[in-house]
C-alpha positions in Angstrom: -5.1 -12.3 -24.9 -5.7 -9.5 -22.5 -3.1 -6.8 -22.0 -1.1 -7.2 -18.8 -1.6 -4.1 -16.7 0.9 -2.6 -14.2 -1.2 -2.2 -11.0 -0.2 -0.7 -7.7 -1.9 -2.1 -4.7 -2.3 0.1 -1.6 -3.9 -2.0 1.1 -5.1 -0.9 4.5 -8.0 0.0 6.7 -8.3 3.5 5.3 -9.8 4.6 8.6 -10.5 7.0 6.9 -9.0 7.6 3.5 -7.3 11.0 3.1 -5.2 13.1 0.7 -2.0 11.4 1.9 -3.3 8.1 0.5 -4.2 9.9 -2.7 -0.8 11.6 -2.9 1.3 8.5 -2.5 -1.0 6.7 -5.0 -0.6 9.4 -7.6 3.2 9.7 -7.1 3.7 6.0 -7.3 1.5 5.8 -10.4 3.5 8.6 -12.1 7.0 7.4 -11.0 6.4 3.7 -12.0 4.2 4.5 -15.0 1.4 2.3 -13.6 -1.9 1.7 -15.4 -4.0 1.6 -12.2 -3.9 1.8 -8.4 -6.1 -0.5 -6.4 -7.1 0.6 -2.9 -7.8 -2.6 -1.0 -9.9 -1.6 2.0 -9.8 -4.2 4.8 -12.5 -4.6 7.4 -9.8 -4.7 10.1 -6.1 -4.4 10.8 -4.7 -7.0 13.2 -2.5 -4.3 14.7 -5.2 -1.7 15.4 -8.0 -1.4 18.0 -11.3 -2.4 16.4 -13.1 0.1 18.6 -11.7 3.0 16.7 -13.0 1.8 13.3 -15.6 3.6 11.2 -17.9 1.1 9.5 -16.5 -0.5 6.3 -19.3 1.2 4.3 -18.4 4.6 5.7 -14.7 4.1 4.9 -15.5 3.0 1.4 -17.8 6.1 0.9 -15.1 8.4 2.2 -12.5 6.7 0.0 -14.7 7.3 -3.1 -14.9 11.0 -2.1 -11.1 11.3 -1.8 -10.3 9.7 -5.2 -9.9 12.2 -7.9 -8.4 10.0 -10.6 -10.5 7.2 -12.3 -7.3 5.2 -12.5 -7.7 4.5 -8.7 -10.1 1.7 -8.0 -11.6 0.5 -4.7 -11.7 -3.2 -3.9 -12.4 -5.4 -0.9 -11.3 -9.0 -1.3 -11.6 -10.2 2.3 -14.8 -12.2 1.9 -13.6 -13.8 -1.3 -10.3 -14.9 0.2 -11.6 -15.3 3.7 -8.6 -13.6 5.2 -7.4 -10.1 6.4 -3.8 -10.9 5.7 -1.6 -9.3 3.0 0.2 -12.5 2.2 -3.2 -14.2 1.4 -4.3 -11.2 -0.7 -1.1 -11.2 -2.7 -1.4 -15.0 -3.4 -5.0 -14.4 -4.5 -4.0 -11.5 -6.8 -1.2 -13.5 -8.4 -3.3 -16.6 -8.9 -6.4 -14.8 -10.2 -4.9 -12.1 -12.5 -2.1 -12.0 -15.0 -1.3 -8.4 -14.2 2.0 -7.1 -12.9 1.4 -6.1 -9.2 3.3 -3.7 -7.0 2.6 -3.5 -3.3 2.6 0.2 -2.0 3.1 1.0 1.6 4.0 4.0 3.7 7.2 3.9 5.7 5.1 4.2 8.9 4.3 0.5 8.4 7.9 -0.7 8.4 8.2 -0.9 12.2 5.5 -3.5 12.3 6.3 -5.2 9.0 8.2 -8.1 10.6 5.0 -8.9 12.6 3.0 -9.3 9.4 1.9 -12.9 8.7 4.6 -14.5 6.5 6.4 -11.2 5.9 9.3 -13.0 4.2 7.0 -14.6 1.7 5.6 -11.2 0.9 9.1 -9.8 0.3 9.8 -12.7 -2.0 6.6 -12.7 -4.0 5.8 -9.1 -4.9 7.6 -5.9 -5.7 7.2 -3.3 -2.9 7.2 0.4 -3.1 7.9 2.2 0.2 6.8 5.8 0.3 8.7 7.7 2.9 6.4 9.6 5.2 7.4 12.5 7.6 8.8 11.2 10.9 9.3 7.7 9.4 12.0 8.2 6.8 14.1 5.3 5.7 17.1 5.1 3.4 18.8 2.1 1.8 21.1 1.3 4.7 18.7 1.5 7.6 16.0 -0.3 5.6 18.3 -3.2 4.8 19.4 -3.4 8.4 15.8 -3.3 9.6 14.5 -6.0 7.3 17.6 -8.1 8.0 17.1 -10.4 5.0 18.5 -10.8 1.6 15.9 -8.7 -0.1 16.9 -7.2 -3.4 16.8 -3.5 -2.7 16.4 -1.4 -5.8 16.5 2.3 -5.6 14.7 5.1 -7.4 17.4 5.6 -10.1 16.7 1.9 -11.1 12.9 2.0 -11.3 12.8 0.6 -14.9 14.7 -2.4 -13.8 12.6 -2.7 -10.7 9.4 -3.2 -12.7 11.0 -6.1 -14.7 11.6 -8.1 -11.5 9.3 -10.4 -9.5 10.3 -8.9 -6.2 12.4 -6.2 -4.7 11.9 -2.9 -2.9 12.1 0.7 -4.2 12.0 3.7 -1.9 10.1 6.8 -3.0 10.4 10.1 -1.2 6.9 11.3 -1.2 5.7 14.8 -0.3 5.8 16.0 3.3 2.2 15.3 3.9 1.6 15.0 7.7 -2.1 13.9 7.3 -2.9 10.7 9.2 -6.1 8.7 9.7 -5.5 8.8 13.5 -5.5 12.6 13.5 -8.6 12.8 11.3 -10.5 10.4 13.6 -9.4 12.3 16.6 -10.7 15.6 15.1 -13.7 14.0 13.4 -13.0 15.7 10.1 -13.9 12.8 7.8 -13.8 13.5 4.1 -12.2 16.9 4.6 -8.5 15.9 4.5 
């Protein structure tokens, strides 16, 4: 029988990947004692303008340049699952692997989270780590109010309990890294941040 791994999943367009993605990956890996982080690079994001996208091959190449830890792996499952949606990816991972998955997201995604396809199913089917980013900070009270559902919010002093659950949310205060893919694209400094 294979060993069950604890795997953090950071999904997104990575348009392009940068050291902010790397920092939240490394911090989450350390704080939750994860075995691996998977960067799931999507071909598109339903909330973003496709005209601003670098090619998928270019984004994967830049992501490989950014990764400094061989415990971070790059994957693309869209063709296999025939969907760009997080809920479908999570269902695929849970059906195809016996590992213990944790979804990682930056707090800058919270404002659109209720627009995600089947967001309540996501909340109920996977543990979620929210990494606070500058200018998008959440705390337990405003996150609970924002999500407006009975999600089991677990906070950083209870991380060991969090990993034993099937779902729940933990907030991690990550470093004050102001790097953003939008700024990198605007300044055309791919692979340098």
